[in-house]
C-alpha positions in Angstrom: 67.8 84.6 161.0 70.1 87.1 162.9 73.7 87.8 161.9 76.1 88.6 164.7 79.6 90.1 165.1 80.7 86.5 165.8 79.4 85.5 162.4 81.4 88.3 160.8 84.5 87.2 162.6 84.0 83.6 161.5 83.6 84.9 157.8 86.8 86.9 158.3 88.7 83.8 159.7 87.5 81.9 156.6 89.0 84.5 154.4 92.3 84.4 156.2 91.9 87.9 157.8 92.0 86.6 161.3 94.5 89.2 162.6 92.5 92.2 161.1 89.2 90.7 162.2 90.4 90.1 165.7 91.7 93.6 165.9 88.3 94.9 164.6 86.4 93.2 167.3 88.8 94.1 170.1 88.9 97.7 169.0 85.2 98.3 169.0 83.8 101.3 170.8 80.9 99.8 172.7 79.6 103.2 173.7 78.9 104.0 170.0 75.4 102.7 168.9 77.0 101.0 165.9 80.0 99.7 167.9 82.2 101.3 165.2 85.7 102.4 166.1 86.2 106.1 166.2 89.7 106.7 167.2 93.0 105.0 168.2 94.3 104.7 171.7 96.0 108.1 171.4 92.8 109.7 170.1 93.8 110.0 166.4 91.7 108.4 163.7 93.2 105.8 161.5 93.0 105.6 157.7 90.8 102.6 158.0 88.4 104.4 160.4 88.1 107.3 158.0 87.5 105.0 155.1 85.1 102.9 157.1 83.0 105.9 158.0 82.7 106.7 154.3 81.8 103.2 153.1 79.7 101.9 156.1 76.3 103.2 155.1 76.5 102.2 151.4 77.7 98.7 152.3 74.9 98.2 154.8 72.4 99.5 152.3 73.7 97.1 149.6 73.6 94.2 152.1 70.0 95.0 152.7 69.3 94.6 149.0 71.4 91.5 148.3 70.8 89.6 151.5 67.6 87.5 151.9 64.7 89.3 153.6 64.7 87.0 156.7 68.2 88.1 157.7 68.4 90.6 160.6 71.4 92.1 162.4 72.8 93.4 159.1 74.4 96.7 160.3 76.7 95.2 163.0 77.6 92.2 160.8 78.6 94.3 157.8 80.4 96.9 160.0 82.5 94.2 161.8 83.2 92.4 158.5 84.0 95.5 156.5 86.3 97.0 159.0 88.1 93.8 159.4 88.6 93.6 155.7 89.9 97.2 155.2 92.2 97.5 158.2 95.9 97.3 157.2 95.0 96.6 153.5 95.4 99.9 151.8 95.0 98.8 148.2 91.9 96.8 149.0 90.5 99.8 151.1 91.0 102.2 148.1 89.2 99.7 145.9 86.2 99.6 148.2 86.2 103.4 148.5 86.2 103.8 144.7 83.5 101.2 144.2 81.3 102.8 146.8 82.0 106.3 145.3 80.9 105.0 141.9 77.6 103.6 143.4 76.9 107.0 145.1 77.7 108.9 141.9 75.3 106.8 139.9 72.6 107.1 142.6 72.9 110.8 142.7 72.9 111.1 138.9 70.0 108.7 138.3 67.9 109.0 141.5 68.9 112.4 143.0 70.1 111.0 146.3 73.0 109.3 148.0 72.8 105.5 147.6 72.2 104.7 151.3 69.3 107.2 151.4 67.3 105.5 148.6 64.6 103.0 149.3 65.4 99.3 148.7 63.8 99.2 145.2 65.8 102.1 144.0 69.0 100.7 145.5 68.4 97.5 143.7 67.8 99.6 140.5 71.1 101.4 140.9 73.0 98.1 141.1 71.1 96.5 138.2 71.4 99.6 136.0 75.1 99.7 136.6 75.3 96.1 135.5 76.7 94.9 138.9 74.1 92.0 139.0 75.6 90.4 135.9 79.2 91.7 135.7 82.1 89.4 136.2 84.0 90.5 139.4 87.3 92.1 138.5 89.2 94.5 140.9 90.8 96.3 137.9 87.8 96.1 135.5 85.0 98.4 134.5 82.9 100.2 137.1 80.3 97.4 137.2 83.1 94.8 137.6 84.7 96.6 140.5 81.4 97.1 142.3 80.7 93.4 141.8 84.1 92.5 143.2 84.5 94.9 146.1 80.8 95.3 147.2 78.4 92.7 146.0 80.6 89.6 146.0 82.3 90.6 149.2 79.0 91.0 151.0 77.7 87.7 149.7 81.0 85.9 150.6 80.7 87.3 154.1 77.1 86.1 154.5 77.6 82.6 153.1 80.9 81.9 154.9 79.4 82.9 158.3 77.8 80.2 160.4 74.3 81.8 160.3 74.5 82.4 156.5 75.8 78.9 155.9 72.8 77.4 157.8 70.5 79.5 155.6 71.6 77.7 152.5 72.5 74.3 154.1 76.2 74.8 154.3 76.7 74.0 157.9 79.9 72.0 157.6 83.0 73.3 159.4 85.6 74.3 156.9 87.8 71.3 156.0 85.3 68.8 157.2 82.9 67.9 154.4 81.0 65.4 156.5 79.7 68.1 158.8 79.8 68.5 162.5 78.9 64.8 163.1 82.0 63.6 161.2 84.1 66.1 162.9 83.1 65.1 166.4 83.2 61.3 165.7 86.0 59.6 163.7 85.5 57.6 160.5 83.2 54.6 160.9 
């Protein structure tokens, strides 16, 4: 099942980040292979762009571990979603940066390499050994709790609130319409 930028924007809209998500999609640099924004209209980088460059690869690497194997299109999906989440949200952006830095620190300490450069089994090992697989998500908590909040849960939320991810687990209903597309298109019977 392929994830698209449209799926990422739908997930952003579900999380009430429509303005940032729309800006992320419009501001894409289509000449870049990743589609990532590289600078503002006047040629200067934004804080979100700099942060995004730092966190992009570790977030994509984490998604490749926590997403089901049949999912494709992970890099563009994660890039679109992550940039939409960190734009104009300084406190949140700093939290993501700290969580990713903690993952990289542990990977370098335990596996002698940056997290994104490790194979999938070792990346999974880093998250499990940190306790991120069982930690309660807390943006102000321990390292494992912050990684769970800012990285693992955020990526899972993005997946399962997207149209493609929702279909994967049978959650195909539009938000606010528990009867599904059929009830949305046809009134009550």
